[in-house]
C-alpha positions as CSV (number, residue, x, y, z in Angstrom):
1,M,180.7,-0.9,138.5
2,S,178.4,0.4,141.2
3,S,177.1,-3.1,141.9
4,L,180.7,-4.1,142.8
5,A,181.3,-1.2,145.1
6,K,182.5,-2.2,148.6
7,R,182.3,-6.0,148.1
8,A,184.9,-8.2,149.7
9,I,185.5,-11.9,149.4
10,V,187.7,-13.5,152.1
11,S,188.8,-17.0,151.6
12,V,190.3,-19.8,153.7
13,T,190.7,-23.6,153.5
14,N,189.3,-24.3,156.9
15,D,185.6,-24.7,157.8
16,L,185.2,-21.2,159.3
17,A,184.4,-22.5,162.8
18,T,187.2,-21.1,164.9
19,D,189.5,-18.7,163.0
20,N,189.3,-15.6,165.1
21,R,191.9,-13.7,163.0
22,V,189.7,-14.2,159.8
23,H,186.6,-13.2,161.8
24,R,188.3,-10.0,162.8
25,T,189.2,-9.2,159.2
26,C,185.6,-9.8,158.1
27,M,184.3,-7.5,160.8
28,V,186.7,-4.7,160.0
29,L,185.7,-4.9,156.3
30,Q,182.0,-4.9,157.2
31,D,182.6,-1.9,159.5
32,L,184.2,-0.1,156.5
33,G,181.1,-0.6,154.5
34,Y,182.0,-3.7,152.5
35,A,179.5,-6.5,151.8
36,V,181.6,-9.4,153.0
37,L,181.5,-13.0,151.9
38,L,183.7,-15.5,153.8
39,V,184.4,-18.7,151.8
40,G,185.7,-21.9,153.2
41,R,184.9,-25.6,153.1
42,L,182.3,-27.9,154.8
43,L,183.6,-30.9,156.8
44,P,181.5,-33.7,158.2
45,G,181.8,-32.4,161.7
46,S,181.5,-28.7,160.9
47,P,179.2,-26.9,163.4
48,A,176.5,-24.5,162.3
49,L,177.6,-20.9,161.8
50,E,176.1,-17.7,163.0
51,R,178.0,-14.7,161.6
52,P,176.9,-11.1,160.9
53,Y,178.2,-11.4,157.3
54,A,177.6,-13.9,154.5
55,T,179.4,-17.2,154.5
56,K,179.8,-20.0,152.0
57,R,181.3,-23.5,152.8
58,M,182.1,-25.5,149.7
59,R,181.4,-29.2,149.8
60,L,184.5,-30.8,148.3
61,V,185.3,-34.4,147.1
62,F,188.8,-34.5,148.6
63,R,189.7,-33.7,152.2
64,K,193.5,-33.6,152.1
65,G,196.5,-33.9,149.9
66,P,197.3,-32.5,146.5
67,F,193.9,-33.3,145.1
68,F,192.2,-31.4,147.9
69,Y,194.4,-28.3,147.3
70,A,193.8,-28.5,143.5
71,E,190.1,-28.9,143.9
72,H,189.8,-26.2,146.5
73,N,191.7,-23.7,144.4
74,L,189.8,-24.5,141.2
75,R,186.4,-24.2,142.9
76,L,187.5,-21.0,144.6
77,F,188.9,-19.5,141.4
78,L,185.6,-20.1,139.6
79,L,183.7,-18.7,142.5
80,L,185.8,-15.5,142.5
81,L,185.3,-15.1,138.8
82,W,181.6,-15.5,139.1
83,R,180.9,-13.5,142.2
84,R,183.4,-10.7,141.5
85,A,184.4,-8.1,144.2
86,T,186.5,-5.0,144.7
87,V,188.7,-6.6,147.3
88,L,189.9,-10.2,147.7
89,V,191.5,-11.3,150.9
90,S,193.6,-14.5,150.6
91,N,194.5,-16.2,153.9
92,D,197.6,-18.3,153.7
93,L,199.4,-19.8,150.7
94,D,196.9,-22.6,150.2
95,T,194.3,-20.0,148.9
96,L,196.7,-17.7,147.1
97,P,196.9,-19.3,143.6
98,A,193.1,-18.9,143.1
99,N,193.0,-15.4,144.5
100,F,196.1,-14.3,142.5
101,L,194.8,-15.5,139.2
102,A,191.3,-14.2,139.7
103,A,192.7,-10.8,140.8
104,R,194.9,-10.7,137.7
105,I,192.0,-11.5,135.3
106,T,189.5,-9.2,136.9
107,G,191.7,-6.4,138.0
108,T,190.6,-6.8,141.6
109,T,192.7,-5.6,144.6
110,L,194.3,-8.5,146.4
111,V,195.3,-8.5,150.0
112,Y,197.4,-11.5,151.2
113,D,197.3,-12.3,154.9
114,S,200.0,-14.9,155.8
115,H,199.2,-16.4,159.2
116,E,202.4,-18.3,159.3
117,L,205.6,-19.3,157.3
118,F,203.5,-21.8,155.3
119,T,206.5,-23.3,153.5
120,E,208.3,-23.9,156.8
121,V,205.6,-25.9,158.7
122,P,206.8,-29.3,159.9
123,E,204.3,-31.1,157.6
124,L,206.3,-29.7,154.6
125,V,209.8,-29.5,156.1
126,G,209.7,-33.3,156.5
127,R,208.5,-33.7,152.8
128,P,211.1,-31.8,150.8
129,R,209.5,-32.7,147.4
130,V,206.1,-31.2,148.4
131,Q,207.8,-28.3,150.1
132,R,209.5,-27.4,146.8
133,I,206.2,-27.2,145.1
134,W,204.7,-24.8,147.6
135,L,208.0,-22.8,147.5
136,A,207.7,-22.5,143.8
137,I,204.2,-21.2,144.1
138,E,205.2,-18.7,146.7
139,R,208.3,-17.5,144.7
140,W,206.1,-17.1,141.6
141,I,203.4,-15.0,143.3
142,F,204.9,-13.2,146.3
143,P,207.2,-10.7,144.5
144,R,204.1,-9.6,142.5
145,L,202.0,-8.8,145.6
146,K,201.3,-5.2,146.6
147,H,199.4,-5.7,149.9
148,V,200.8,-8.2,152.3
149,V,200.1,-8.6,156.1
150,T,201.4,-11.1,158.6
151,V,201.3,-11.9,162.3
152,N,204.6,-10.6,163.7
153,E,207.9,-8.9,162.8
154,S,209.9,-12.0,162.7
155,I,207.9,-13.5,159.9
156,A,207.5,-10.2,158.2
157,N,211.3,-9.8,158.1
158,V,211.7,-13.3,156.5
159,Y,209.3,-12.3,153.7
160,R,211.0,-8.9,153.3
161,Q,214.4,-10.5,152.9
162,R,213.2,-13.2,150.6
163,Y,211.1,-11.2,148.3
164,G,211.8,-7.5,148.8
165,V,208.2,-6.4,149.2
166,P,206.6,-4.3,152.0
167,V,204.9,-6.5,154.7
168,H,202.5,-5.0,157.3
169,V,202.2,-6.6,160.8
170,V,198.9,-7.1,162.5
171,R,199.3,-9.4,165.5
172,N,196.8,-12.0,166.7
173,I,195.9,-10.1,169.8
174,P,192.1,-10.5,170.4
175,V,190.0,-7.5,171.0
176,P,188.6,-8.0,174.5
177,R,185.1,-9.3,174.4
178,P,182.5,-8.8,177.1
179,L,182.3,-12.2,178.8
180,A,179.8,-13.4,181.4
181,P,181.2,-13.7,184.9
182,A,183.5,-16.7,185.3
183,P,181.2,-19.6,186.2
184,G,183.6,-21.2,188.7
185,R,185.1,-24.7,188.6
186,A,182.0,-26.5,190.1
187,A,179.8,-25.3,187.2
188,L,182.5,-26.6,184.7
189,D,182.8,-29.9,186.4
190,L,186.4,-29.2,187.4
191,P,187.9,-30.3,190.7
192,D,188.8,-27.6,193.2
193,D,191.7,-29.7,194.6
194,R,193.7,-30.0,191.3
195,F,196.2,-27.7,189.6
196,V,194.5,-27.2,186.3
197,L,196.6,-26.7,183.1
198,V,195.1,-25.7,179.8
199,L,196.4,-26.2,176.2
200,Q,194.1,-24.7,173.7
201,G,194.2,-24.1,169.9
202,A,192.7,-24.9,166.6
203,G,196.1,-26.2,165.4
204,I,197.3,-28.7,167.9
205,N,199.5,-30.4,165.4
206,V,202.8,-32.2,165.3
207,D,205.7,-30.5,167.1
208,R,203.4,-28.2,169.0
209,G,204.0,-29.9,172.4
210,G,200.7,-31.6,172.9
211,E,202.2,-35.1,173.1
212,E,204.8,-34.0,175.6
213,A,202.1,-32.2,177.7
214,V,200.1,-35.4,177.9
215,L,203.1,-37.5,178.8
216,A,204.1,-35.0,181.5
217,M,200.9,-35.8,183.3
218,R,202.4,-39.2,184.2
219,H,204.4,-37.3,186.8
220,L,201.7,-34.9,188.0
221,P,199.1,-36.7,190.0
222,Q,197.9,-33.5,191.6
223,A,197.2,-31.8,188.2
224,L,194.6,-31.9,185.5
225,L,195.3,-31.1,181.9
226,L,192.5,-29.7,179.6
227,V,193.3,-29.9,175.9
228,I,190.7,-27.8,174.0
229,G,190.7,-27.5,170.3
230,S,191.6,-29.7,167.3
231,G,194.5,-30.6,165.1
232,D,196.5,-33.3,163.4
233,A,198.0,-34.5,166.7
234,W,194.6,-35.3,168.2
235,P,194.5,-39.0,167.5
236,V,198.0,-39.3,169.0
237,L,196.9,-37.6,172.1
238,E,193.9,-39.9,172.4
239,R,196.2,-42.9,172.1
240,L,198.7,-41.6,174.7
241,V,195.9,-41.0,177.2
242,Q,194.7,-44.6,176.7
243,E,198.1,-46.2,176.7
244,H,199.3,-44.5,179.9
245,G,196.0,-44.7,181.7
246,L,195.7,-40.9,182.1
247,Q,191.9,-40.6,181.8
248,D,191.7,-39.0,185.3
249,R,194.5,-36.5,184.5
250,V,193.8,-35.4,180.9
251,R,190.6,-34.3,179.3
252,L,190.5,-34.0,175.6
253,M,187.6,-31.6,175.0
254,G,187.6,-30.7,171.3
255,R,186.5,-27.4,169.8
256,M,184.0,-25.1,171.5
257,P,182.8,-21.5,171.1
258,Y,185.2,-18.8,172.3
259,E,183.1,-17.7,175.2
260,R,182.9,-21.3,176.5
261,L,186.6,-21.8,175.9
262,M,187.4,-18.8,178.0
263,D,185.2,-20.1,180.8
264,F,187.6,-23.1,181.1
265,T,190.7,-21.0,180.5
266,R,189.8,-18.5,183.3
267,A,189.3,-21.5,185.6
268,A,192.8,-22.8,185.0
269,D,196.0,-22.1,186.9
270,L,198.4,-22.2,184.0
271,G,198.3,-21.9,180.2
272,L,200.6,-24.0,177.9
273,S,202.3,-22.8,174.7
274,L,204.8,-25.5,173.8
275,D,205.8,-25.2,170.2
276,K,209.1,-26.8,169.3
277,D,212.0,-25.1,167.6
278,S,211.9,-27.7,164.9
279,N,211.2,-25.3,161.9
280,L,211.2,-21.6,161.2
281,N,207.4,-21.4,161.3
282,Y,207.2,-22.5,164.9
283,R,210.4,-20.7,165.9
284,Y,208.8,-17.4,164.9
285,S,205.2,-18.2,166.0
286,L,203.2,-15.9,168.2
287,P,200.0,-18.0,168.8
288,N,196.6,-16.5,169.7
289,K,196.4,-18.7,172.8
290,L,199.2,-16.7,174.5
291,F,197.1,-13.6,174.5
292,D,194.0,-15.6,175.5
293,Y,195.8,-16.9,178.6
294,L,196.9,-13.4,179.6
295,H,193.4,-12.0,179.1
296,A,192.1,-14.8,181.3
297,G,194.6,-13.7,183.9
298,I,196.6,-16.9,184.1
299,P,200.4,-17.2,183.7
300,V,202.1,-19.1,180.8
301,L,204.4,-22.1,180.6
302,A,206.1,-21.7,177.2
303,T,208.9,-22.7,175.0
304,D,211.8,-20.2,174.8
305,L,211.1,-19.0,171.2
306,P,211.8,-15.4,170.2
307,E,208.3,-13.9,169.8
308,V,206.7,-15.7,172.7
309,A,209.7,-15.3,175.0
310,A,209.8,-11.5,174.4
311,V,206.2,-11.3,175.8
312,V,206.9,-13.6,178.7
313,R,210.2,-12.1,179.7
314,G,209.1,-8.5,179.1
315,H,206.2,-8.9,181.5
316,D,207.5,-11.6,183.8
317,C,204.2,-13.4,183.3
318,G,205.3,-17.0,183.0
319,V,208.1,-19.6,182.8
320,L,210.2,-20.5,179.8
321,L,211.5,-23.9,178.9
322,P,214.5,-24.5,176.6
323,A,212.6,-27.5,175.1
324,P,209.2,-28.9,175.9
325,T,210.2,-32.4,177.2
326,P,207.7,-34.2,179.5
327,Q,210.3,-34.1,182.3
328,A,210.8,-30.3,181.9
329,I,207.1,-29.6,181.7
330,A,206.4,-31.7,184.8
331,G,209.2,-30.1,186.8
332,A,208.1,-26.5,185.9
333,V,204.5,-27.3,186.7
334,E,205.3,-28.9,190.1
335,A,207.6,-25.9,191.0
336,L,204.8,-23.5,190.4
337,R,202.2,-25.7,192.1
338,T,204.2,-25.8,195.3
339,D,205.1,-22.1,195.3
340,P,201.8,-20.2,195.6
341,G,203.6,-16.9,196.2
342,R,205.4,-17.1,192.8
343,L,202.2,-18.3,191.1
344,A,200.2,-15.4,192.5
345,A,202.9,-12.9,191.3
346,L,202.9,-14.3,187.8
347,R,199.1,-14.2,187.8
348,T,199.2,-10.5,188.7
349,N,201.7,-9.8,186.0
350,A,199.6,-11.7,183.4
351,T,196.7,-9.5,184.3
352,F,198.8,-6.3,183.8
353,A,200.3,-7.7,180.6
354,A,196.9,-8.2,179.1
355,R,196.2,-4.5,179.4
356,T,199.3,-3.8,177.4
357,F,198.4,-6.1,174.6
358,D,195.2,-4.4,173.4
359,G,193.6,-6.0,170.3
360,A,191.9,-2.8,169.5
361,R,195.2,-1.3,168.3
362,E,195.8,-4.3,166.0
363,R,192.2,-4.0,164.7
364,D,192.8,-0.3,164.0
365,L,196.0,-1.1,162.1
366,L,194.0,-3.5,159.9
367,R,191.3,-0.9,159.4
368,R,193.9,1.6,158.2
369,L,195.4,-1.0,155.8
370,F,192.0,-1.6,154.1
371,S,191.1,2.1,154.2
372,D,194.3,2.9,152.3
373,L,193.3,0.6,149.5
374,G,190.9,3.3,148.3
């Protein structure tokens, strides 16, 4: 058994490029003395990886749909049986079947990290037959889990009420990283005479307000919107920019390393977080980008959802919208653009709020969770 001592396998279904929560998990495990292997998949556009722990990206035949999930879980299950470990970390429901079965067969400790209410995402809410399949998987496995962690108390309470199991909360607050001095707008090819908005995220998907943000730019000739990241809504955003001739007001910039991302975020005037209250998952979301905006010292324009609103209201660091319509977004942006005093006050409050939301505390909570596994 000594060869298995302190070995952890962490698994996801993404390509490992931009998941900061998973990276934090791997770093905590490594700091605790585990030899870490992070397993994901390889996509045609996947960038090269440089990580201080081992990674493996599986090359799969299928890229989406039921065959993808079946293939991914089968390949992952075989890998977990072959590699063996003392701790398995399953990230989200789409990796849980393989991890649960492998843990049962091998007697390995399993930690489940649920990044969202997976069965309540809009892609499933609108497809009840598929949603029922994932719910059946969750209902089968979840009551049997001993170590569960999720991103906020709202989601934790849903799981506690549904399944009666303890759920730990570790929020997606980034540990402050040393960043180079902000390069300034000229170095980033950004205009000095525009009010710059930024919408960032690895999951710019349906119902996350990206389309409305782009359409709002029709009414904001003095503004520039930067959309940085990726997601299912990306092709729609590209089409909207073309259809409405917004090339000079919207830049779709794709994924980039965190340090480069924060260069652009620090150069912006306002950060956008525009999830719609269309499903439980988005209603209770607390996205990473909210804390990135605060750590960049910029205020937030956000939808009035419980977790996000608690941060914004509690620190007076932004403006809340009942719903992210293009007209509401444009009106709020223009009100801030033309009120420099209010904007400066919100910016100051955002800077102070960032000091309150210290990612080191969340990292230490995760460290204690893994340390208590024995």
